[in-house]
C-alpha positions as CSV (number, residue, x, y, z in Angstrom):
1,X,-0.2,0.0,0.3
2,X,1.5,3.4,-1.1
3,X,1.3,6.2,1.7
4,X,3.3,9.3,0.9
5,X,5.4,10.7,-2.0
6,X,8.1,13.1,-1.5
7,X,9.3,14.4,-4.8
8,X,13.0,15.1,-5.5
9,X,14.2,18.2,-7.2
10,X,17.5,19.2,-8.6
11,X,19.2,22.1,-6.9
12,X,22.4,24.0,-7.7
13,X,23.0,25.7,-4.7
14,X,22.0,24.1,-1.0
15,X,22.4,27.3,0.9
16,X,20.1,29.4,-1.7
17,X,17.6,26.8,-1.9
18,X,17.4,26.0,1.7
19,X,16.9,30.0,2.1
20,X,14.6,30.3,-0.6
21,X,11.8,27.6,1.0
22,X,12.5,28.8,4.6
23,X,12.5,32.4,4.4
24,X,9.9,32.8,1.2
25,X,8.0,30.3,1.5
26,X,7.7,29.1,5.2
27,X,9.4,25.6,5.1
28,X,11.4,24.5,7.6
29,X,14.8,22.0,7.3
30,X,14.6,18.7,8.5
31,X,16.2,15.4,8.9
32,X,18.7,14.0,11.6
33,X,21.8,14.7,9.7
34,X,23.1,17.5,7.1
35,X,24.2,15.2,3.9
36,X,26.3,17.2,1.8
37,X,24.2,17.8,-1.5
38,X,21.0,16.8,-0.2
39,X,18.5,19.0,1.4
40,X,14.9,17.9,2.8
41,X,12.2,20.2,3.9
42,X,8.9,20.4,5.1
43,X,5.7,22.4,5.8
44,X,2.8,21.1,7.5
45,X,2.5,17.5,5.6
46,X,4.6,18.3,2.6
47,X,7.8,17.3,2.2
48,X,10.6,18.0,-0.9
49,X,13.8,16.8,-1.2
50,X,16.4,18.3,-3.0
51,X,19.7,16.6,-4.6
52,X,22.3,18.6,-5.9
53,X,23.3,19.0,-9.5
54,X,25.7,22.0,-10.0
55,X,25.4,21.9,-13.7
56,X,22.0,22.3,-13.8
57,X,20.8,24.8,-16.4
58,X,17.8,26.4,-15.2
59,X,16.4,27.2,-18.5
60,X,16.4,23.4,-19.2
61,X,15.1,22.5,-15.8
62,X,11.6,20.6,-16.1
63,X,11.1,19.9,-12.4
64,X,7.7,20.5,-11.5
65,X,5.6,19.5,-8.3
66,X,1.8,20.2,-7.6
67,X,0.7,21.1,-4.0
68,X,-3.0,20.8,-2.9
69,X,-3.7,23.2,-0.1
70,X,-6.9,24.0,1.9
71,X,-6.3,28.1,2.4
72,X,-5.1,28.9,-1.3
73,X,-6.2,32.4,-1.3
74,X,-4.6,32.9,2.1
75,X,-1.3,31.3,1.3
76,X,-1.1,33.3,-1.9
77,X,-1.7,36.7,-0.3
78,X,1.2,35.6,2.5
79,X,3.6,35.0,-0.5
80,X,2.5,38.4,-2.0
81,X,3.1,39.9,1.2
82,X,6.5,38.3,1.6
83,X,7.4,40.0,-2.0
84,X,7.8,36.1,-3.3
85,X,7.4,36.3,-7.3
86,X,4.7,34.6,-8.8
87,X,5.3,32.9,-12.1
88,X,4.4,35.6,-14.7
89,X,1.6,32.8,-16.4
90,X,0.7,31.6,-12.6
91,X,-1.2,34.2,-10.9
92,X,-4.0,33.2,-8.8
93,X,-6.8,31.8,-10.9
94,X,-10.0,29.5,-10.9
95,X,-9.2,26.8,-13.8
96,X,-11.5,24.9,-15.6
97,X,-10.9,21.6,-14.1
98,X,-12.3,22.9,-10.7
99,X,-9.4,23.9,-9.0
100,X,-8.0,27.5,-8.1
101,X,-4.2,27.6,-8.7
102,X,-1.2,29.7,-8.8
103,X,2.4,28.7,-9.7
104,X,5.7,29.8,-9.1
105,X,9.7,29.3,-10.1
106,X,12.2,28.4,-7.2
107,X,15.7,29.6,-8.0
108,X,16.7,26.3,-10.1
109,X,13.5,27.1,-12.2
110,X,11.5,24.1,-10.4
111,X,8.0,24.9,-10.9
112,X,5.7,24.7,-8.0
113,X,1.8,24.8,-8.4
114,X,-0.4,25.3,-5.5
115,X,-4.0,24.0,-5.6
116,X,-7.4,24.0,-3.9
117,X,-10.7,22.3,-5.3
118,X,-13.3,24.6,-5.8
């Protein structure tokens, strides 16, 4: 039986990725040890893992994660208040598939889409 999923995304710079997720998005770092070239962050029930890929060209990165939320408007407003840059094509919007969504790009161009059912 499957119970959870923890996506692994590429990162070029661990300190920069850590700062972005903690300071901008409200995640916290977790794990018993600090492994070189690996990072784990968590917010509520969401975990995202990162592996170091120093040669990553962000323009060629297609990493994507869809994260469901139960307070999309509140989370969106909090990010705007923190001056987090929303994807130019990803403003908060009701979609035909009965989700309200918005998207942003992290420092390595991993696309994070947040959604809540209408």
